[in-house]
N, CA, C and O atoms as a printed pandas DataFrame, in Angstrom:
     atom_number atom_name residue_name chain_id  residue_number  x_coord  y_coord  z_coord
0              1         N          MET        A               1    0.845   -1.173    0.000
1              2        CA          MET        A               1    0.000    0.000    0.000
2              3         C          MET        A               1    0.893    1.240    0.000
3              4         O          MET        A               1    1.778    1.362    0.847
4              5         N          PRO        A               2    0.669    2.166   -0.948
5              6        CA          PRO        A               2    1.500    3.366   -0.988
6              7         C          PRO        A               2    1.250    4.271    0.215
7              8         O          PRO        A               2    0.146    4.348    0.754
8              9         N          LYS        A               3    2.300    4.938    0.601
9             10        CA          LYS        A               3    2.166    5.891    1.705
10            11         C          LYS        A               3    1.342    7.088    1.237
11            12         O          LYS        A               3    1.474    7.515    0.090
12            13         N          PRO        A               4    0.505    7.626    2.097
13            14        CA          PRO        A               4   -0.321    8.777    1.694
14            15         C          PRO        A               4    0.514   10.054    1.575
15            16         O          PRO        A               4    1.495   10.244    2.295
16            17         N          ASN        A               5    0.107   10.910    0.665
17            18        CA          ASN        A               5    0.642   12.269    0.484
18            19         C          ASN        A               5    2.091   12.331    0.006
19            20         O          ASN        A               5    2.720   13.379    0.150
20            21         N          ILE        A               6    2.649   11.258   -0.556
21            22        CA          ILE        A               6    4.011   11.367   -1.120
22            23         C          ILE        A               6    4.052   11.029   -2.604
23            24         O          ILE        A               6    5.049   11.321   -3.265
24            25         N          HIS        A               7    3.011   10.427   -3.142
25            26        CA          HIS        A               7    2.981   10.037   -4.543
26            27         C          HIS        A               7    2.194   11.047   -5.365
27            28         O          HIS        A               7    1.243   11.647   -4.864
28            29         N          PRO        A               8    2.585   11.243   -6.636
29            30        CA          PRO        A               8    1.816   12.156   -7.492
30            31         C          PRO        A               8    0.443   11.565   -7.809
31            32         O          PRO        A               8    0.219   10.362   -7.681
32            33         N          THR        A               9   -0.451   12.426   -8.218
33            34        CA          THR        A               9   -1.797   11.993   -8.578
34            35         C          THR        A               9   -1.739   11.144   -9.844
35            36         O          THR        A               9   -1.081   11.511  -10.817
36            37         N          TRP        A              10   -2.425   10.016   -9.824
37            38        CA          TRP        A              10   -2.437    9.114  -10.974
38            39         C          TRP        A              10   -3.722    9.325  -11.769
39            40         O          TRP        A              10   -4.823    9.268  -11.220
40            41         N          TYR        A              11   -3.565    9.571  -13.066
41            42        CA          TYR        A              11   -4.700    9.759  -13.961
42            43         C          TYR        A              11   -4.785    8.535  -14.872
43            44         O          TYR        A              11   -3.995    8.419  -15.809
44            45         N          PRO        A              12   -5.718    7.625  -14.621
45            46        CA          PRO        A              12   -5.800    6.401  -15.427
46            47         C          PRO        A              12   -6.285    6.649  -16.852
47            48         O          PRO        A              12   -6.075    5.805  -17.723
48            49         N          GLU        A              13   -6.917    7.764  -17.105
49            50        CA          GLU        A              13   -7.436    8.089  -18.438
50            51         C          GLU        A              13   -6.815    9.393  -18.951
51            52         O          GLU        A              13   -7.543   10.296  -19.364
52            53         N          ALA        A              14   -5.489    9.505  -18.929
53            54        CA          ALA        A              14   -4.821   10.709  -19.434
54            55         C          ALA        A              14   -4.903   10.719  -20.959
55            56         O          ALA        A              14   -4.679    9.694  -21.603
56            57         N          LYS        A              15   -5.222   11.867  -21.529
57            58        CA          LYS        A              15   -5.390   11.992  -22.975
58            59         C          LYS        A              15   -4.061   12.343  -23.631
59            60         O          LYS        A              15   -3.360   13.253  -23.187
60            61         N          VAL        A              16   -3.721   11.617  -24.687
61            62        CA          VAL        A              16   -2.547   11.916  -25.495
62            63         C          VAL        A              16   -3.045   12.609  -26.747
63            64         O          VAL        A              16   -3.852   12.048  -27.489
64            65         N          THR        A              17   -2.564   13.852  -26.996
65            66        CA          THR        A              17   -3.022   14.621  -28.149
66            67         C          THR        A              17   -1.864   14.953  -29.067
67            68         O          THR        A              17   -0.729   15.150  -28.631
68            69         N          CYS        A              18   -2.184   15.011  -30.361
69            70        CA          CYS        A              18   -1.226   15.429  -31.386
70            71         C          CYS        A              18   -1.971   16.361  -32.328
71            72         O          CYS        A              18   -2.982   15.979  -32.918
72            73         N          ASN        A              19   -1.479   17.568  -32.466
73            74        CA          ASN        A              19   -2.107   18.591  -33.309
74            75         C          ASN        A              19   -3.562   18.834  -32.929
75            76         O          ASN        A              19   -4.410   19.019  -33.802
76            77         N          GLY        A              20   -3.853   18.835  -31.638
77            78        CA          GLY        A              20   -5.198   19.109  -31.158
78            79         C          GLY        A              20   -6.152   17.938  -31.259
79            80         O          GLY        A              20   -7.321   18.076  -30.900
80            81         N          GLU        A              21   -5.701   16.802  -31.731
81            82        CA          GLU        A              21   -6.548   15.622  -31.895
82            83         C          GLU        A              21   -6.179   14.578  -30.847
83            84         O          GLU        A              21   -5.002   14.258  -30.681
84            85         N          VAL        A              22   -7.165   14.049  -30.144
85            86        CA          VAL        A              22   -6.910   13.021  -29.135
86            87         C          VAL        A              22   -6.582   11.721  -29.857
87            88         O          VAL        A              22   -7.369   11.226  -30.664
88            89         N          ILE        A              23   -5.410   11.180  -29.554
89            90        CA          ILE        A              23   -4.944    9.967  -30.214
90            91         C          ILE        A              23   -5.330    8.733  -29.412
91            92         O          ILE        A              23   -5.865    7.770  -29.962
92            93         N          MET        A              24   -5.060    8.762  -28.118
93            94        CA          MET        A              24   -5.324    7.621  -27.253
94            95         C          MET        A              24   -5.403    8.084  -25.814
95            96         O          MET        A              24   -5.137    9.248  -25.512
96            97         N          THR        A              25   -5.764    7.184  -24.936
97            98        CA          THR        A              25   -5.722    7.462  -23.509
98            99         C          THR        A              25   -4.812    6.437  -22.847
99           100         O          THR        A              25   -4.830    5.256  -23.191
100          101         N          VAL        A              26   -4.024    6.906  -21.898
101          102        CA          VAL        A              26   -3.077    6.064  -21.178
102          103         C          VAL        A              26   -3.090    6.469  -19.710
103          104         O          VAL        A              26   -3.649    7.505  -19.349
104          105         N          GLY        A              27   -2.481    5.662  -18.881
105          106        CA          GLY        A              27   -2.314    6.026  -17.488
106          107         C          GLY        A              27   -1.069    6.873  -17.326
107          108         O          GLY        A              27   -0.017    6.537  -17.870
108          109         N          SER        A              28   -1.169    7.968  -16.585
109          110        CA          SER        A              28   -0.044    8.884  -16.443
110          111         C          SER        A              28   -0.215    9.736  -15.190
111          112         O          SER        A              28   -1.284    9.771  -14.581
112          113         N          THR        A              29    0.860   10.417  -14.823
113          114        CA          THR        A              29    0.786   11.367  -13.716
114          115         C          THR        A              29    0.413   12.757  -14.204
115          116         O          THR        A              29    0.234   13.670  -13.398
116          117         N          SER        A              30    0.294   12.928  -15.527
117          118        CA          SER        A              30   -0.177   14.186  -16.114
118          119         C          SER        A              30   -1.561   13.942  -16.700
119          120         O          SER        A              30   -1.792   12.895  -17.304
120          121         N          PRO        A              31   -2.481   14.877  -16.537
121          122        CA          PRO        A              31   -3.822   14.643  -17.072
122          123         C          PRO        A              31   -3.881   14.699  -18.601
123          124         O          PRO        A              31   -4.779   14.114  -19.207
124          125         N          GLU        A              32   -2.927   15.401  -19.228
125          126        CA          GLU        A              32   -2.910   15.504  -20.682
126          127         C          GLU        A              32   -1.463   15.512  -21.168
127          128         O          GLU        A              32   -0.612   16.178  -20.579
128          129         N          ILE        A              33   -1.187   14.777  -22.232
129          130        CA          ILE        A              33    0.158   14.685  -22.812
130          131         C          ILE        A              33    0.072   15.151  -24.252
131          132         O          ILE        A              33   -0.723   14.627  -25.032
132          133         N          ASN        A              34    0.887   16.131  -24.607
133          134        CA          ASN        A              34    0.936   16.634  -25.979
134          135         C          ASN        A              34    2.185   16.102  -26.663
135          136         O          ASN        A              34    3.291   16.249  -26.142
136          137         N          VAL        A              35    2.015   15.480  -27.838
137          138        CA          VAL        A              35    3.135   14.954  -28.614
138          139         C          VAL        A              35    3.119   15.571  -30.004
139          140         O          VAL        A              35    2.068   15.973  -30.504
140          141         N          GLU        A              36    4.284   15.641  -30.619
141          142        CA          GLU        A              36    4.375   16.170  -31.976
142          143         C          GLU        A              36    4.336   15.063  -33.008
143          144         O          GLU        A              36    3.789   15.239  -34.097
144          145         N          VAL        A              37    4.917   13.915  -32.667
145          146        CA          VAL        A              37    5.016   12.814  -33.610
146          147         C          VAL        A              37    4.540   11.542  -32.926
147          148         O          VAL        A              37    4.872   11.294  -31.767
148          149         N          TRP        A              38    3.776   10.751  -33.627
149          150        CA          TRP        A              38    3.368    9.431  -33.164
150          151         C          TRP        A              38    3.310    8.520  -34.374
151          152         O          TRP        A              38    3.508    8.989  -35.495
152          153         N          SER        A              39    3.048    7.245  -34.191
153          154        CA          SER        A              39    3.125    6.289  -35.297
154          155         C          SER        A              39    2.125    6.582  -36.406
155          156         O          SER        A              39    2.331    6.141  -37.537
156          157         N          GLY        A              40    1.070    7.297  -36.129
157          158        CA          GLY        A              40    0.082    7.620  -37.147
158          159         C          GLY        A              40    0.522    8.701  -38.111
159          160         O          GLY        A              40   -0.028    8.795  -39.208
160          161         N          ASN        A              41    1.507    9.530  -37.736
161          162        CA          ASN        A              41    1.966   10.570  -38.654
162          163         C          ASN        A              41    3.477   10.546  -38.859
163          164         O          ASN        A              41    4.018   11.450  -39.496
164          165         N          HIS        A              42    4.168    9.544  -38.341
165          166        CA          HIS        A              42    5.614    9.449  -38.532
166          167         C          HIS        A              42    5.901    8.867  -39.912
167          168         O          HIS        A              42    5.291    7.868  -40.294
168          169         N          PRO        A              43    6.820    9.471  -40.669
169          170        CA          PRO        A              43    7.098    9.003  -42.032
170          171         C          PRO        A              43    7.517    7.534  -42.116
171          172         O          PRO        A              43    7.207    6.870  -43.106
172          173         N          PHE        A              44    8.201    7.021  -41.119
173          174        CA          PHE        A              44    8.625    5.620  -41.166
174          175         C          PHE        A              44    7.420    4.690  -41.197
175          176         O          PHE        A              44    7.420    3.703  -41.933
176          177         N          TYR        A              45    6.400    4.991  -40.411
177          178        CA          TYR        A              45    5.233    4.124  -40.319
178          179         C          TYR        A              45    4.203    4.388  -41.409
179          180         O          TYR        A              45    3.429    3.493  -41.749
180          181         N          THR        A              46    4.176    5.583  -41.960
181          182        CA          THR        A              46    3.199    5.894  -42.999
182          183         C          THR        A              46    3.715    5.558  -44.400
183          184         O          THR        A              46    2.947    5.606  -45.361
184          185         N          GLY        A              47    4.996    5.220  -44.531
185          186        CA          GLY        A              47    5.554    4.843  -45.826
186          187         C          GLY        A              47    6.010    6.016  -46.662
187          188         O          GLY        A              47    6.278    5.843  -47.851
188          189         N          THR        A              48    6.109    7.192  -46.096
189          190        CA          THR        A              48    6.536    8.365  -46.853
190          191         C          THR        A              48    7.950    8.790  -46.495
191          192         O          THR        A              48    8.342    9.930  -46.745
192          193         N          GLN        A              49    8.721    7.873  -45.909
193          194        CA          GLN        A              49   10.074    8.205  -45.474
194          195         C          GLN        A              49   10.989    8.380  -46.680
195          196         O          GLN        A              49   10.946    7.591  -47.624
196          197         N          LYS        A              50   11.804    9.407  -46.641
197          198        CA          LYS        A              50   12.787    9.666  -47.674
198          199         C          LYS        A              50   14.151    9.720  -47.016
199          200         O          LYS        A              50   14.325   10.380  -45.992
200          201         N          ILE        A              51   15.114    9.033  -47.597
201          202        CA          ILE        A              51   16.470    9.069  -47.058
202          203         C          ILE        A              51   17.179   10.260  -47.688
203          204         O          ILE        A              51   17.353   10.322  -48.905
204          205         N          ILE        A              52   17.583   11.195  -46.853
205          206        CA          ILE        A              52   18.300   12.371  -47.330
206          207         C          ILE        A              52   19.781   12.059  -47.242
207          208         O          ILE        A              52   20.334   11.895  -46.154
208          209         N          ASP        A              53   20.413   11.981  -48.397
209          210        CA          ASP        A              53   21.809   11.583  -48.463
210          211         C          ASP        A              53   22.595   12.703  -49.136
211          212         O          ASP        A              53   22.746   12.719  -50.357
212          213         N          THR        A              54   23.089   13.633  -48.335
213          214        CA          THR        A              54   23.775   14.790  -48.892
214          215         C          THR        A              54   25.243   14.521  -49.196
215          216         O          THR        A              54   25.835   15.198  -50.037
216          217         N          GLU        A              55   25.828   13.550  -48.526
217          218        CA          GLU        A              55   27.255   13.315  -48.717
218          219         C          GLU        A              55   27.553   11.944  -49.321
219          220         O          GLU        A              55   28.713   11.531  -49.345
220          221         N          GLY        A              56   26.553   11.239  -49.801
221          222        CA          GLY        A              56   26.778    9.946  -50.427
222          223         C          GLY        A              56   27.058    8.820  -49.452
223          224         O          GLY        A              56   27.589    7.783  -49.849
224          225         N          ARG        A              57   26.715    8.998  -48.196
225          226        CA          ARG        A              57   27.008    7.978  -47.193
226          227         C          ARG        A              57   26.217    6.701  -47.421
227          228         O          ARG        A              57   26.744    5.600  -47.256
228          229         N          VAL        A              58   24.949    6.847  -47.799
229          230        CA          VAL        A              58   24.117    5.662  -48.019
230          231         C          VAL        A              58   24.663    4.863  -49.200
231          232         O          VAL        A              58   24.744    3.636  -49.139
232          233         N          ASP        A              59   25.038    5.560  -50.275
233          234        CA          ASP        A              59   25.599    4.867  -51.438
234          235         C          ASP        A              59   26.893    4.154  -51.088
235          236         O          ASP        A              59   27.106    3.011  -51.494
236          237         N          ARG        A              60   27.764    4.828  -50.329
237          238        CA          ARG        A              60   29.023    4.177  -49.920
238          239         C          ARG        A              60   28.749    2.951  -49.057
239          240         O          ARG        A              60   29.407    1.923  -49.215
240          241         N          PHE        A              61   27.794    3.051  -48.155
241          242        CA          PHE        A              61   27.443    1.921  -47.294
242          243         C          PHE        A              61   26.923    0.758  -48.132
243          244         O          PHE        A              61   27.335   -0.384  -47.931
244          245         N          GLN        A              62   26.021    1.039  -49.067
245          246        CA          GLN        A              62   25.443   -0.024  -49.879
246          247         C          GLN        A              62   26.504   -0.653  -50.777
247          248         O          GLN        A              62   26.512   -1.871  -50.958
248          249         N          LYS        A              63   27.389    0.147  -51.335
249          250        CA          LYS        A              63   28.457   -0.407  -52.173
250          251         C          LYS        A              63   29.405   -1.261  -51.349
251          252         O          LYS        A              63   29.791   -2.347  -51.779
252          253         N          ARG        A              64   29.781   -0.790  -50.182
253          254        CA          ARG        A              64   30.719   -1.520  -49.335
254          255         C          ARG        A              64   30.161   -2.889  -48.959
255          256         O          ARG        A              64   30.853   -3.898  -49.093
256          257         N          TYR        A              65   28.933   -2.929  -48.495
257          258        CA          TYR        A              65   28.372   -4.194  -48.047
258          259         C          TYR        A              65   27.903   -5.068  -49.195
259          260         O          TYR        A              65   27.803   -6.284  -49.033
260          261         N          ALA        A              66   27.615   -4.490  -50.340
261          262        CA          ALA        A              66   27.303   -5.305  -51.514
262          263         C          ALA        A              66   28.574   -6.004  -51.975
263          264         O          ALA        A              66   28.525   -7.165  -52.381
264          265         N          MET        A              67   29.723   -5.307  -51.918
265          266        CA          MET        A              67   30.999   -5.914  -52.328
266          267         C          MET        A              67   31.404   -7.002  -51.353
267          268         O          MET        A              67   31.909   -8.047  -51.762
268          269         N          ILE        A              68   31.188   -6.767  -50.069
269          270        CA          ILE        A              68   31.552   -7.783  -49.077
270          271         C          ILE        A              68   30.698   -9.022  -49.292
271          272         O          ILE        A              68   31.204  -10.141  -49.204
272          273         N          GLY        A              69   29.432   -8.846  -49.568
273          274        CA          GLY        A              69   28.550   -9.983  -49.809
274          275         C          GLY        A              69   28.988  -10.765  -51.029
275          276         O          GLY        A              69   28.944  -11.995  -51.022
276          277         N          LYS        A              70   29.414  -10.070  -52.085
277          278        CA          LYS        A              70   29.896  -10.753  -53.286
278          279         C          LYS        A              70   31.200  -11.478  -53.001
279          280         O          LYS        A              70   31.411  -12.595  -53.471
280          281         N          LYS        A              71   32.081  -10.835  -52.223
281          282        CA          LYS        A              71   33.355  -11.442  -51.901
282          283         C          LYS        A              71   33.152  -12.709  -51.086
283          284         O          LYS        A              71   33.814  -13.719  -51.327
284          285         N          VAL        A              72   32.254  -12.662  -50.139
285          286        CA          VAL        A              72   31.974  -13.838  -49.300
286          287         C          VAL        A              72   31.394  -14.949  -50.160
287          288         O          VAL        A              72   31.790  -16.106  -50.016
288          289         N          ASN        A              73   30.467  -14.624  -51.048
289          290        CA          ASN        A              73   29.873  -15.629  -51.916
290          291         C          ASN        A              73   30.909  -16.209  -52.869
291          292         O          ASN        A              73   30.889  -17.407  -53.151
292          293         N          LYS        A              74   31.813  -15.368  -53.367
293          294        CA          LYS        A              74   32.850  -15.818  -54.286
294          295         C          LYS        A              74   33.796  -16.775  -53.565
295          296         O          LYS        A              74   34.145  -17.825  -54.103
296          297         N          GLU        A              75   34.215  -16.415  -52.338
297          298        CA          GLU        A              75   35.097  -17.277  -51.563
298          299         C          GLU        A              75   34.413  -18.586  -51.222
299          300         O          GLU        A              75   35.051  -19.638  -51.246
300          301         N          ALA        A              76   33.143  -18.541  -50.907
301          302        CA          ALA        A              76   32.406  -19.757  -50.562
302          303         C          ALA        A              76   32.303  -20.675  -51.769
303          304         O          ALA        A              76   32.421  -21.892  -51.628
304          305         N          SER        A              77   32.083  -20.110  -52.965
305          306        CA          SER        A              77   31.971  -20.934  -54.157
306          307         C          SER        A              77   33.332  -21.529  -54.531
307          308         O          SER        A              77   33.404  -22.659  -55.013
308          309         N          GLU        A              78   34.418  -20.764  -54.308
309          310        CA          GLU        A              78   35.755  -21.277  -54.592
310          311         C          GLU        A              78   36.105  -22.407  -53.647
311          312         O          GLU        A              78   36.660  -23.418  -54.079
312          313         N          SER        A              79   35.797  -22.264  -52.370
313          314        CA          SER        A              79   36.122  -23.299  -51.386
314          315         C          SER        A              79   35.279  -24.546  -51.614
315          316         O          SER        A              79   35.758  -25.655  -51.375
316          317         N          SER        A              80   34.045  -24.399  -52.067
317          318        CA          SER        A              80   33.219  -25.569  -52.317
318          319         C          SER        A              80   33.675  -26.299  -53.572
319          320         O          SER        A              80   33.544  -27.520  -53.650
320          321         N          SER        A              81   34.212  -25.574  -54.561
321          322        CA          SER        A              81   34.700  -26.231  -55.765
322          323         C          SER        A              81   36.027  -26.949  -55.490
323          324         O          SER        A              81   36.337  -27.939  -56.152
324          325         N          GLU        A              82   36.804  -26.467  -54.532
325          326        CA          GLU        A              82   38.071  -27.107  -54.187
326          327         C          GLU        A              82   37.839  -28.415  -53.429
327          328         O          GLU        A              82   38.643  -29.341  -53.541
328          329         N          THR        A              83   36.771  -28.501  -52.675
329          330        CA          THR        A              83   36.516  -29.698  -51.874
330          331         C          THR        A              83   35.926  -30.827  -52.721
331          332         O          THR        A              83   35.908  -31.977  -52.281
332          333         N          LYS        A              84   35.449  -30.525  -53.914
333          334        CA          LYS        A              84   34.830  -31.559  -54.765
334          335         C          LYS        A              84   35.843  -32.408  -55.459
335          336         O          LYS        A              84   35.479  -33.317  -56.206
């Protein structure tokens, strides 16, 4: 049993709002929670995500790991042909 007068007030039906729209209700110590981003408007979850690649980092990463994958496959095929 919690001690009286030391715990914050618990709101079992706290409203979570985004852009003035109530998204859900959760239990919280605040009666209302304002958020800017949630899964309903986040680009990753809505499928509108764009990768901004100003310095070519994504391309370098994809090239590096594509080459490693080819190298590993090439070595594996060479080692399997040697064992036959």
